[in-house]
Steps between C-alpha positions, in 0.01 A plus 500: 500500500434784263724779386360846411687778313367845590609834334424792728652850499749369243617225740488137410445288807465123544224398741474139610215347693572205721299252702557609860509136618843462328804527709705693246538801717599307819858626485433838343735785588402853585497617138285212392246576775483867420418425132248232561129541619321215666132529557241282675126556460219306664129556450207320652514249218866440394858609564798555278863627505735613234835681464615761253868554438646800309779357294730679257421865443612668181466861416446587121582843353461598139711736291776538765865601417450428135346158560153402394449314817707445821432279798629489853433229758432573868498302822382786712283361780293816546418506136395141510277571807348797316422281187354219728271751666359584155446145384161396390555158652456641858202371706230740611498459876134608517404175330661288779375408842865431605769679307881458570773680295875533567488835325332647807845471661703609178364858540187453279151606607393342821240578773671730745327614808564564878619149549760528211513339157273207439712246300287185527146407591407132533142376543393177672217258477249503796655392827838409326852653523687287231628671174432371154801370304476791249477759783820339661687533152431869476567571867844345434576769246386767737718353776811503285479871439421559870805301579721712263382815661518370864175681572300425817150399416175474690271207429132551612244218533126582458165308511143547431244545779396140530621348826589638834750790548745252671484244220531765228798650669674171504409427142622836384837426658516158336446670166773754575735211600440298190567802284813606687629137480501517125698835510752356737536183288629711210735720676325759721659497845256378761613784733401744232134380504244635750174300521162651601144378516210730485238229490170637361573864619629638164278388215553637144155406383151441654464177701131503407566297168705192417703702256587760759592232747726336248699819459534552875666151550850622417861559591674835414870545455617859552842678488460754780529864396799562714678198343477650142647831618794342680839553325644187656317271255635374170323680222262298280663466150 
């Protein structure tokens, strides 16, 4: 575990990086979650996960009210999220085959399309629907924020084009099931999850190459657009 002190725009902020395999955040409350980023990245050769927590924030002013220097502490969650977004410790999603971040839910940048906001995308080995242990760890963080907001989510399963249409439809559904089960395990209501399988019908890369097929073997978790606009949900901290 390492501690980093950063001074930016006259703010002194404590950033802490943690191994995501630890269970230190298992009982985190809403404020803890809103000031903590958990990221998971998997490439064709390795996978890793880490967390960044914004700790104590102190504003520093000089030559104020007759004082050479004055300081003021803040626990404002919006400020912590803004500072976290500027952190140089953030992972570049373009470097990852699979990228999951709980900040997609906490009103940070996320892929938004006709289906809604994409908050997690998990890839799978050929002809498999089981999740890696690290992917499960980060999905647990996503699930906790989804549970706090009480959003409905859509979980879609996808495959490459190898195999029959019928087989791929079933495999896609199994991938959606295994992903949804992790969300439910950490607090998302099962009745708030909608499962879909598109089989091989919605590729995001060419199926002509092994690299493209590996991208297409995936499960996507969306917050439908109408859910984010509904006033009945608890606001994300």
